[in-house]
N, C-alpha and C positions, 0 to 999 in steps of 0.2 A: 414751835414750828421752825423747821430749818430754812436756810436761805433758798434752797431749791423750791420748796413748797410755797414760800412767800413770793418768789419770783413768778410762779405759775398763776398767781392772782392777777397779775398785770400783763403777762406776756405768754405767748405760746412757746413752749420749750421744745426745741428740735435737737435730736442727737446727730452729731457730725462724725459718722463712723462707717466703715465697711464691716466692722467686727460686730455682727448682729447679735452674737451671744452675750454681749455686754448690755444690750438695750433694755431688757425686761426690768431690771432693778430700778431704772430711773423713770419709767413710765412716760416717755416723751410722746407728744402728739404726732410729730412728723420725724423724718430722718433724711439726711443728705449724704450723698456719696460723691466721690470724684475718682479719677484714675489712680491717684496717689494712694487714697485710702483703700481702694480695692486691691491694688498691688501689695500693700502692706498686709492686708487680710489673707490673700491667697498663699502667702509664704508661710502662714501658720499651719501647723499639722491639722488643726481642727477643720480647715477649709480645703485641704488637699482633695478630698473626695468630690467636692463641687467642681473643681477644675478638671479632674479626670472624667467626671460624668459628662460635663459639657463637651469636652473634646471627643469622647466616645460617641456622642450623639451627632456632633456637627463637624467632625474632622474633614469631611469631604467639601465643606463649604469654604468660601473665601475667608481669609483670616479676619478681615474687618467685620464680617457678619458673625463669626465665631466669638469675637471679642464682645460684640453687642449682646450676643446670647448669654455670655458670662455675666455682664452687667445686669441684664434682666433677671438672671437667676438669683443674683444677690438681692436685687430689688424685691423679688417675690418673697424671699426668706425674711427680709426686713418687714414687708407689709403684713406678714403673718403675725408679727409681734407688736405692731403699732396700729392705732385706730385711724391715722390720717394718711398723709402723702409721703412718697419717697421721691427724691430728686435723682435723676440719672443723667449723666453728662454726655453730650455729643463730643466726639473725638476733637481734641484741641487743635489738631492739625488742619481742621476745617474752619478755623476762626475767622479767616478772611474770604470765605466762599459762602455767600448767602444761600444760593440754591442747593449746594451740597449739604449745608447745615439743615435746611428745611427737609431734604430727602432723608437724612439720617435721623432727624427727630421723628418724622412720620414712621420710619421703619421701626424705631424703638417702641413707639406706641402700638404698632401692629403686632410686634412680638409680645408685648404685655397683654394685648387683647386676646391673642391666640392662647395665652396661658390663663385666660379667664379673669384678668385684672381690669377693672373699669378704668377708662381714660382719666376720670377725675381724680384718681388716686396717684397719678404720676405727674411730676413736673419735669419737663425736659430742660436740662441745664445747658446754658450757652454762654460763651465768653462775651463780655460787654464791649466788643469792637463795634464800629459802625455797621459792618456787615452782619455781625451776630444779632444786633438789635433789629435790623431790617428782617432777618430770618425769623426772629421771635415774633415780630408783628404779623408775619405771614402765617406762622403756626397758630398764633392766637385766633386769627380770623378763621382758621380751620377747626377751631374747637379744641386745640391742644395747648394746655397751660405751660408756661415757661418760667424758669428761674434764671435770671441774668447774673452771672458770677464774674469773678475777677473785676469787681467794680470798686474803683478807688477815687473817683472824682465826681463832683457835683454835676458836671456836664453829662457824664455817662448816665447818672440817675435821671436827669431831666429828659434826655432822649428816650430812656426806657419808659418814663411816664407818658411821654407823647405817643409811644408805640403801644400803650395800654397793655404792657406785659403783666403777668399775674404777680410776679414777685422779683425783688432785687436782693442781692446778697453783698452789701458793702463789707469790705475786708478790714476790720478794725485793727487786728494785730499786725498785719503787713504794713499798714499806714504808720502805725506806731514804730515798727522796726526801722522804716526808712528815715523817719525824722530823728530817731535816736542815733542811728549810724551817721546821719548827716551832721548832727550837732557835735558828735565826738566827745571830747573832754568837757565841753561846755554844757552837756545835757544835764538838766536838773530833774531827776526822777520824781521828786515830791511835787514840784511845780507843774509837772506834765502828766499827772495821774488823775484818776477819777473823771470828773466833768471836763478837766483841762487836757485830757489825753487827746492827741491829734486825731486818732482813729475814732474816738467817741464823738468828738466835735463834728467830724465828717458825717457820721450817721445821724446825728441830731439835726444837722442842716437839711439833710435829705428828708427826714421824717417830718420836720416842720413845714417844708415846702409842699410835700404831698398832702398833708392834712389841711393846710391852709387853703390850698386850691382845689380840694376835693378830688384829688387823684387817687384812684382806687388801688393802684399797685401796692402790694404789701412790702414792708421793709423788714428784712431779716438780717440783723447784724451777724457777722461771721468772723472766723479766724481770730479767736481771742487768745491772749497771752497770759491773762490772770483774771481772777474773779472780780477784781475792782472794775475792770472794763465792762464786765457783764452787769454788775449792779448799777453802774452809772447809766446804763441803757434800759433799766427796768421800765416797762411801759411800751417799749418798742413792739411792733406787731408780733414779731417772732425773733428768737435768738437761737442760732445753731451752735451747739456747745460740744466740745470733745468729752468722751467719757471721763477723762482725768479731771477736768474742771467741773463736770457734773458731780463727781464724787466729792470734790472739795466743798461745793455748795451744799451738798446733802449732809455734810458733817459740821457745818457752821450754823450757829443760831444768832449771828449778828443781824441787826435790823435791816430790812429792805424797804426803801421808800420809792414811790413812783417818781421817776425822773422825767419821763416823756408823757405828755398828755395832749390828746387831739383838741380838746376844748381850748387849751392855752394857745395852740398853734393857730386856731381860727381867728383869734383876737389880734394876732401880730400884724404889723404893717410891712408886708413883703411885696416886692415887685415881681410881676410875672416874668418868666424866662422861657425862651424857646430856642431851639437850634435846628438849622438845616445842616446838610452834610459839611459844607465848608466851615460853618461856624463851630460845629462840633469838633472837627479835626483841629481847628486852630486852638480852641479852648483846651482840648486834651494836650496839645503840644505845649501850651503855656504852663501846664502843670507837670513839672519835672518828675515829681513823685509818682503820679498816676501813670505817666508815660513809661517810666522805668518798671514799675511793679506790674503793669498789664503785660508788657513784653516778657518780663521774667516769668510771670505766672503761666503764660501760654507755653513758653519753652519748657518749663518744669513739668506741666501736665502732659505735653507732647512726649517728652523723654520717658515719662512713666508709662505712657501708652505703648511706646516701643518696647520697654522692658516687659510689660504685660504680654505683648505679642510673642516675645521670645519664650516666656514661660509656657504659653499656650502651645507653641511649636514643640517644646520639649516634653509636654505632658503625655 
């Protein structure tokens, strides 16, 4: 049994890609996309027809609607290849506008429904700002499941749990990147790998908190830099993994042991944590890594959305 097959015994494996032609070989349950992944995919010759077809059909529509149509088209193609759910992201430029995020999320679902896709097969992906979390809470109350992304801190995860969102995506690799860069020459890779990786530790804390307190929100580790980070989180509810790392797991037969266990979490002595808006903002501000990576992530996704719009105009 290879590592990918072994991992699937404990964890739901999700493919992190817009390149849906790579999906079938790995048999993931779900798939996630974001503006950067879709931008990367549409620049490949294989996907040029999708771009042209979307523009031919919706050229007269406002650009933001056309872009959502393209995201939904990719989502439909992905759903034809997987048994589970696809995550489709709300424009990152709306990350600080609760009601605009709600409206865009509802519109994406309406577009999927019009194409015959059941609502339960789609997760609306929203940045884990305070405004994004409030928008997700409103969407969840309307029967629309959400995936809270760009999550780097415990306070973001706690607020998401309070909002009863469907799923959170803590970013393992980007947390690791920040601490490695911050440490500079003093970084000890061996001492900060596996269970001691700062990104892995962040996800473990969230997982243990949720399972201990019976919070139903699913934890999906994301943004991995190496397979060691993935194996160290075996047992997490879900892990979303790039095709490159899925391929590495599929060609390794090294042992995989369960690292996260809900029964263990229930036995821990953990103090309850809750946040109102002021407490959330202060806790996030106190976490330099999370503050920087959240802002950087929103800027990067927004920049790629602009590039995607430019490609749509030129198509």
